[in-house]
N, C-alpha and C positions, 0 to 999 in steps of 0.2 A: 504494500500500500504506500502511496505517496504521503508526504508530510501533510498534516492537517492544515497548516497555515499557508501551504502552497495552493490548496484547493479552495479553502474559505479565506477570502481576503479580509472582509470586515462585515459587521452587521449594519444594515441600513436602517437608520432611525429617522423615519418620516411619519407624517400624520397617518397615511394609509397603513404603514407598518404597525403603528400603535393600535389602530382599530383591528387589524388582523390578529394581533397578539391576544386579544380578548377571546378569539375563537381558536386559540392554540396553534397559530401559524407564525413562524419566524421568517424574516426576510434577510438574506445575505447577499453580498456581492461576492461572486465566485470567479475562478479563473475561466477564461473563455474555452479552454480545452477540456474542462472537467465534465465528466459524464454524471448522469443522475445517480448511478450506483456509487461512484466515488464521493459525491456530495452526501449521500445517505450515510456512508461509513464514517465520514469525517464529522458529521453532526452528531452521530451516536457516540463517538468517542469524546467529542468536545463537551456536549451537554449531558451525556449520560442518560439519555432518554431514547425510547424507541420511536422510529420514524414511521408515520402512516403513509405519506406520499410526498413526492418532490415534483414541483413544476418549475420549469426554467423559461427565461425570457432573454433573448439576445437583443442588445441595443447597439445599433450601428454607430460608427464614428460620425461626428458632425464637424462642419467647418466652423472654425472660430476665427475671430478677427480682433486685432488690437492695433488701432491706427491703420497704418499701411501694411502691416505684417499679417499674413494669412497663414493659418495652421489648422490642424485638425485635432480633435479630442480622440482618444483611443476608443476602440469598441469595448463594450462591457457586457457582462452576463449577470443576471439576477436569478436567485433561486428562492422560491416560496416553499418552505419546508413545513408540512403539517405533522405535528407530533401526536402520538397517542395520548388519550386522556390518562392522567395519573390519578389513582384513587386518593382522595383526600382523607387524611387521618383526623377525624373529628371525634 
């Protein structure tokens, strides 16, 4: 298995992500070459929870401009990871 932090780059903390956390879905930025199976293994090791499903979204690069200089942002990939419900100890 590849290293966890090569597959999962960072958690994405956005308004949509906070709403999804209430329904037990975590959002991560992942490597563009990572497969769903690699993402699932990395999340299980990182969070110590079982994964129910993984959905991925590829975001293409965009043209950026600063004055007369033109460049591009790199392509990205997001993963929506749904975790299994953990029994609450009440």
